[in-house]
N, C-alpha and C positions, 0 to 999 in steps of 0.2 A: 206087387203095385198096390199101394196105395189107389183111389180111385172114386177117394167117396173124402167127403168130413167130416163128421162125426163131433156129436156135444154130447155128454149124457148127465142127464141134469137130476139133484135130488127132490124134483117134484112129483107129487100125484099125474096118473094120466091125464084128467079133463084136462088140471091146468098146464102142460103140455103138451098136448093139441093147441087148448087155447095162444096159448104164448108163442107157438110156434106161427099161426092166423096171423097171430099182430105183428110178428116182427117179417115174416111175409108183404103184407099188408106193405108195411113203413117203409118196404125200401120200390113201391111200385110190383107187386104184383098179387095177384088172383090166381084165389085155384077154376080151375078151371073143370076137373073130374077130382071127385075123393071115393078111393076103394077103400071100405069095412075091410079086410083081409080076414079078420074074423071072423064077421061074418058068411062069407063066401063059406070060408072050410068047412061052416058049421050047416050050413046050406045044403052043398054041394060032397061035401066028405064025413059028415060029421062032428059029433063034439066031443073026438074025442083029439080029432084036429086043430081042430081048432081052441084046446086048450094047450095043446101040445105051442101053436106061434104065436097064443097070450095078444094082448092088446097090439094091435097091429092097422094101422093105416095107413095109405097111402095120398098125399094130396100131390094131385096134377097144378102145378105154380105155374105163372106164363108172367112176366114182364113185358105187356105191346112194342115197348116201345126197342128192347133190344133183343125181340125174338122178328120185328118187323127189318131189321139190323144183320141179324144169323140169316134173315130168309134172303135178304136181295143181295148180299153176297154169293147164298147157295143155296139153292132151294133141296134139295137134298138134307139140309140140317132140320129140317119142321120131323121127322125119322125121330130126333132123339124132342122133342116136345110133345106136350108140355115138359116141364124138368118136375122129375120128380124128387118127395120132399119126402122122407120114413119118417113114423115116430111111431116106436113102440116099447113094448113093454115087458115084460115075463108076469106070468102067473104069478112069481114067488119074490120078485124084485125089487128092492126101495127105491129105484135111478128109474130112471127114461131119456131111450137114447132118440137122438133126432139125427134122417141124416142124409144127405142130398151130396149129388154127386158134384165131384170138384168141376171146375167151367173148364178149367187145363184139361182135363181131360176128353173131353168135347171136341176143344180147339185141337187138341192133338192128331182127331180122325179127319181131319181136314186136311187135306193138303193145301186151301182156296187160301193164298194171304188176305185177304175182305176178310173169311171169317176170322181172323186170327186176333181182332182191332176190338 
């Protein structure tokens, strides 16, 4: 089962993160949280774990208008917010991967027809 939209781009890490932020902003999404997984792994698990995950950031993105509609339809959908967008790149990679959950995956989790709009 595929539950993400994935794009792999032939650009460096910093440019991919910048472009991802810009693309989200152009669609009305703000970044509510940012988790630098590599840094967390380095601090909690050591250099080996950090190097194994590579460059990896989770952006907690939110479009207030969409979030408002979702929460008005079903308060429990807040457990799925913000929408996580992952930007990742292995140490020896020449490409960077960007992933986000497929919105239809989230919709299928709810039996509420109002949440499907």
